C-alpha angles and dihedrals in degrees: 000000000000115000093244087069102038127025121229119253120250088252091055095052090047093046093051093050094046094044093054098036117123114236112240095210110156090359119144088207088079094055099070099127141017117265104244095204096052094039092052092046093055092042095189100120095258127123114241125197124205106264117235138177144167114334125008120348142167094257104051106011107210093340134267124320120264103197095187094054091048092051091049089064089056098042096066094069110158109229091192099055092027090227141115101240097207102044134039138187102223141180122228124187128203111285094003132109139199128207136207131182126219126190114225120193127210094256095065115105098182137027127195135180125181132198123191131169135180100241123211117257116280129223115276092215091061095044093054096041114106090201092056096035095112096042121101115272094191116129089194122029118201126182128208128188140157130228118207123222088260092052103258120145121233119196137203126260118274128198120193114231121250118265119267099189094102104037113160106241094185092092091246091132091232127118123207099236120158125204088245090059093064120081132188123254117263137194102183123108139191095262137020091191103055118054109235126188092213089067092070132082108253096172105062140050091226124077123180127183116199121186125186118212094359119210110258117245138055116338127194121224113199129190117189130189099225094173121359115167103145117060132204104171126102094257090049094230107097148041117250113224140168124238121195129186138179088233136041113291111225111196110237099196088220120141144167131232114209145129098076105314122224121269123248092023135121116217116196125189124180120202117201100213101181134228106310119111106233127037130183110205117193121198124218116269090240094057110130140131132212128255111296093017126106144183120226124195121204134178127230091279096053095256112150110239095183147325119225136190135191111358096330090122096047107125090346121145117217121202112216136176104200141098090235138030126200121203116193123187112198116198122192126212101270132099096256111105125161133204094276125225141293137175113241097189146344118215125190137201106211118231091243092061093048091054094054099084091048092048090049091053092050091049091050092051091050092049107041 
């Protein structure tokens, strides 16, 4: 609803400001004063600034606020759908995911998505413990990643915490941090083909994915509830979060069913694939169902594309020609429940590429 009727959540305000912030990489505006911790640690009479680079850092955070860009995300409210097309307040349950698609044209040079949630309070004993200083303090851990039209994964920024090995216990308020102890943020990972949990940020309640020169076509934005134990939604079963994108977020209705599903239950997930002709849908490596249970895949017209038992779908890629795909997990009434199912990626072959061989044949016939 319009903001004059319902206020934005804290996570939404924060997400909008972070999403539109301007990175202060190589900006002198960030170097306005010496860093007392680093200067004291070196103790050579020189002034040391907090180093910073591309992405988040300890000197400038996510950059400086651009109020106009933030307001632009609010000003395009759709009175017909009663939604803000480029940001959503969403609910994510433990072990479940939600998907959106965004269409990226060939003129775009940069693509950003941002996820923020108001996490539940942590435990004071863990916050003040030097032993557990580097461990995650998140009550709820959400993951966000993007999948390109060709099926490559893109992960959020990560920033390693500062060292705690040489904390000054004399109550001086200074920490012995050397320039060499501070590293730049990074968002690369070992593989863009296999989804890996170590590629996500498990320390913060903000995740940002930045992509330079994004591949044109339909991208998938996925938010997954890796560990949600404290709830703040009305139904008391999920974490509310805010998702922001540079482009319109089209809800995909996709989902995953995992973490030991309930017996004697049918789970149905519908994936809105889009308008391309051929899709290659790859299931998560952990996909499996218990004895007597099965997974059925149907197209948009209700045609059964296959029924699978056990771990037959684990890591399997299904070729489908349909705008939608329905995945139904049927569980019988015994005590044998598997992990469930999840979609790892959806790849497309655009219509233009499929037409090329036919066009080439026509051209050859015209020019013998």
